[in-house]
C-alpha positions in Angstrom: -4.4 -45.5 33.8 -2.8 -44.2 30.7 -6.0 -43.4 28.8 -7.1 -40.7 31.7 -3.9 -39.2 32.5 -4.0 -38.4 28.6 -7.5 -37.1 28.2 -6.6 -35.4 31.3 -3.5 -34.4 29.4 -5.9 -33.2 26.5 -8.3 -31.5 28.3 -5.4 -29.2 30.0 -4.5 -28.2 26.4 -7.5 -27.4 25.4 -8.1 -24.8 27.9 -5.3 -23.5 27.7 -6.3 -22.9 24.0 -9.5 -21.3 25.4 -7.6 -19.0 27.8 -5.7 -17.7 24.4 -8.8 -16.4 22.3 -8.9 -13.1 24.4 -11.2 -10.1 23.3 -9.2 -7.9 20.5 -9.1 -4.6 21.4 -11.8 -1.9 20.2 -9.8 0.7 19.3 -10.1 1.6 15.6 -7.6 1.8 13.8 -6.3 1.1 9.1 -4.6 -2.4 10.3 -7.4 -3.8 11.7 -9.3 -2.1 9.1 -7.6 -3.5 6.1 -7.1 -7.1 7.9 -11.1 -7.1 7.6 -11.5 -5.7 4.2 -8.6 -8.9 3.1 -10.2 -11.5 4.9 -14.1 -10.2 3.7 -11.8 -10.1 0.1 -10.7 -13.9 1.0 -14.4 -14.4 2.1 -15.4 -14.1 -1.5 -13.3 -15.1 -3.7 -11.2 -18.2 -2.1 -8.5 -18.0 -4.9 -7.2 -15.1 -3.3 -3.9 -15.0 -1.5 -2.3 -13.7 1.0 0.7 -13.3 -1.1 -0.9 -11.6 -3.9 -1.6 -8.6 -1.6 0.7 -6.2 0.5 -0.3 -4.6 4.2 0.7 -1.9 3.4 -1.3 -1.3 0.3 -4.7 -2.4 2.1 -3.6 0.2 4.8 -3.0 2.7 2.8 -6.7 2.4 0.8 -8.1 2.0 4.5 -6.7 5.6 4.9 -7.9 6.7 1.3 -11.3 5.8 1.5 -12.1 8.2 4.2 -9.6 11.2 2.6 -10.4 13.3 0.3 -6.7 14.7 -0.2 -5.7 10.9 -0.8 -8.2 10.3 -3.1 -7.4 13.3 -5.2 -3.7 12.3 -5.1 -4.6 8.8 -6.2 -6.8 10.0 -9.1 -3.7 12.7 -10.4 -1.5 9.6 -10.2 -4.1 7.4 -12.0 -3.9 9.9 -14.9 -0.6 10.6 -15.0 0.4 7.1 -15.5 -1.6 6.5 -18.0 -0.8 9.7 -20.2 2.6 8.6 -19.6 1.8 5.3 -21.0 -0.4 7.1 -23.7 2.4 9.2 -25.0 5.7 6.3 -24.8 3.5 4.2 -26.7 2.3 6.6 -29.6 5.9 7.2 -30.3 7.4 4.1 -29.4 5.1 2.5 -32.1 6.5 4.7 -34.8 10.1 4.6 -33.5 9.8 0.6 -33.2 8.3 0.3 -36.6 11.2 2.1 -37.8 14.1 0.7 -36.6 12.3 -2.9 -37.7 11.9 -2.0 -41.3 15.9 -0.9 -41.2 16.8 -4.6 -39.5 14.3 -6.2 -41.9 15.8 -4.1 -45.0 18.8 -4.9 -44.0 18.3 -8.4 -43.6 17.2 -8.5 -46.9 20.2 -7.1 -48.6 22.0 -10.0 -47.4 20.2 -12.4 -49.7 21.6 -10.2 -52.7 23.6 -11.8 -54.7 25.9 -9.2 -56.9 28.2 -7.5 -54.2 28.1 -4.3 -56.2 24.3 -3.8 -55.7 24.3 -5.3 -52.3 26.5 -2.7 -51.4 24.9 -0.1 -52.8 21.5 -0.9 -51.1 23.1 -1.7 -47.9 24.9 2.3 -48.2 21.4 3.6 -48.8 20.2 1.7 -45.9 22.3 2.8 -43.8 22.3 6.3 -44.6 18.5 6.9 -44.4 18.8 4.8 -40.4 21.2 7.6 -39.5 19.3 10.2 -41.0 15.6 9.1 -39.1 18.3 8.4 -36.2 19.5 12.2 -36.2 15.7 13.5 -36.3 14.2 11.7 -34.1 17.2 11.9 -31.0 15.4 14.6 -29.5 12.2 12.4 -29.2 14.0 9.4 -28.0 15.9 12.0 -25.5 12.4 13.2 -24.3 11.2 9.6 -23.8 14.3 8.6 -21.9 13.2 11.8 -19.6 9.9 10.7 -19.3 10.6 7.0 -18.3 12.9 8.1 -15.7 10.3 10.4 -14.1 8.0 7.6 -14.8 9.9 5.8 -12.5 10.6 8.5 -9.8 7.0 9.3 -9.4 6.7 5.4 -8.7 9.7 5.2 -6.0 8.2 8.4 -4.0 4.6 7.0 -4.4 5.9 3.6 -2.6 7.9 5.8 -0.1 4.9 8.0 0.3 2.7 5.4 1.0 4.9 3.4 3.7 5.3 7.0 5.8 1.6 7.8 5.7 1.4 4.0 7.2 3.9 3.9 10.2 2.4 5.2 12.1 -0.9 3.0 11.8 1.4 0.1 12.3 2.4 1.7 15.5 -1.2 2.5 16.6 -2.0 -1.0 15.8 0.6 -2.3 18.0 -0.2 0.2 20.8 -3.8 -1.2 20.7 -2.3 -4.7 20.5 -0.1 -4.9 23.6 2.3 -8.2 23.8 2.0 -8.9 27.8 4.3 -12.0 29.1 1.2 -13.4 31.6 0.1 -15.9 29.3 3.1 -17.0 28.1 4.0 -17.7 31.4 0.8 -19.7 32.2 1.1 -22.1 29.4 5.2 -22.4 30.6 4.4 -23.0 33.6 1.8 -25.7 32.7 4.2 -27.4 30.5 6.5 -27.5 33.2 4.4 -28.9 35.4 3.2 -31.3 32.6 6.5 -32.3 31.9 7.0 -33.0 35.5 4.0 -35.5 36.1 5.3 -37.4 32.3 8.6 -37.5 34.2 7.2 -39.0 37.4 4.2 -41.4 35.2 4.6 -44.6 35.4 
């Protein structure tokens, strides 16, 4: 008798799950397309993890596919980011090499045993270092400004992406209205089952 009862409980649960598999709305939106693209990526690459992606970026990429202005903007941002990186690297390399030299020279001067000679070479190192600092101060100020601008561009681009995709998530929400009917049906079935379990002997 118990086997028959629990068998019917299992069948009831399966039927309840089937009712939940409703057809997705056919309204076209970037969110569903983005999810579809992510699914394809997962199928093609089993190492893909949802944690690696970001739905804002995924939706934005769907918008970019069909928007020439967004494609142009993306290209310009990519170009300026590369130019920024190249410029900073070029100047940073020279400045860093000079700073490394002065640090290494100072470290070496510490091993000079004659105190008079040691003080003299330390003075020369310091004078050369200070002269170079003055000479490159404008360059370092400009590099600092470029780095600040790069951070500002990055921040504004993220804000732009979020603002551009907010209407898409709202469109998705409207295309997938959440009604209480099915949830109430499940609760009613659960309550009925609970009542049966309480009375079952």
